[in-house]
Phi, psi and omega in degrees: 000127179260131175230157181233127173261135171252118181245140176228133169231119191067236180247008184263111180280144177232122179252127182233121175259138184204161175277129178256133181300139177278350180276100190252123174232087182248126179251116175073017177213159179223181183301320175230104176296152182258146178299153179295127178285170178303146181291315178199193185291340183256316179275118188238101181230153170223139186269129177252336181217161187200167167055057178292146177220117184271130181292143182301336177276357175083359188277326191230159168235122172266150182200168178259133178247131185278349178078014180292129181243347179205143183230140177292134177288340185275317186225009177068009176291139175298128178269336181206143176230128176266099186292343175291341180255359179284133177147198180274128175247159174231139174224162171295158185298340177269005179093355181278160176055053174286135181208148179293135180246308177228113182290132174082350183272167182213173175056064180289148173212153185252149168287162184297334180265005177067012182267343182236151170240129172267151178203168182247125168196103186053052185118182179251133186232167170220151178209147178291156182298334177273004177092358181273164167061043176296132181209141173276129181257343178199145173282350182264154182207159180199156174282347171239106179210164176203138176263133184297150176303336176283352171071016179232000177240135178247121174254130181212152179265127184201173176234088182257127184063235179253011187243104176269153177135210182265132177242150178240128176239136174273116186291344177276347181226092189306332182274354181281133182198127177230145172276112191275310172201182186259021181264204181206183176057050185290142167219133181288142165289148181306337179285346184068007181253004178208164186227134167278142175210163181231158180219138187300333179243344189248003173086212190242139188221163164232140185215140178294146180302324180270009178067019182285340172212159182205127183224132177281131181269319181191152172293159177290151177292173177302148182106184186245335185264121177240155179244178176295160176257151179239127187254137176250113182293329183295325183244354185055038178249154181240141174233144178207176178224150177205129177054034176087003180246152178256138180229145175232151174198164182271174188293344175271000179089004182264176178057039179288128180210148174263144182247145181289114177201142185257126181051047185276151179201161173052047180287143176221148179280150159289156185302329180273357178076012182270341183224160176232127171261145183198168170264138182189182180217146178208115176069019180204201182235007179261124172272114189226186177272128179237164172221147176212163176289164186296342177265005179092359181271171175053049177291138181218131176279127184263325183245140179215175173298313188290341182282348186269127179286000000 
């Protein structure tokens, strides 16, 4: 199968044709994800952007754009989608200069040095920020995954065979694969020797890669749906979302607080821990990328229809 990625950085287009593996293991994602439909008859929202990822140097935010170009005034259903604009976009951290980076890809993540972006499209890939050195790092993919800061271990949430949960793959040995535990939402600790994870009924934890220690960080918030946690090494604070609300607490499980945000999801810290980027809606019907200070103040919408070239 031949696929083509169109990458743009600034105004310089880069076209790369390559063979895509036919062995597809995608959990919760497809070639073109669909925008979130309205919640019910009264709450009417449509998602235009998703999955923000803040670069470790603090300069950029990568995110997924659904390509919606028109919305019904009656029911918020997308009337048109421009698939040429669907994929991973990058913007400056203040929301300026949004541009398409990898067409059709989703779930962006950054390397620790901010020089590479990982993404999911028929497997897990990486490419330099300037568009060079595109490489597939794994045939496996998931909407919840993280590459270790040491750059050779991939933790991902999947259901392989009869074993659901977190799996670990060694990127230097393609056939290596272990079922690590039955939880989800993995994120590596900066040391690469332990993993944060979440569980729908059992809350939030940190556990050593070799299982030599395991500590519960906090119970899950009210409700049933929990997301992955995002850790900020600079402040040792954690942010997560559950049932549309954002919560923060420290690595010891203290200072637990909820932050004002409407229909919030996928929160991530800025590297200095002063801001949180997330998907949300406020006073309108578009679910877009927002940013706010760590105390919930100074909320600002970063992505809109008009911001897209």
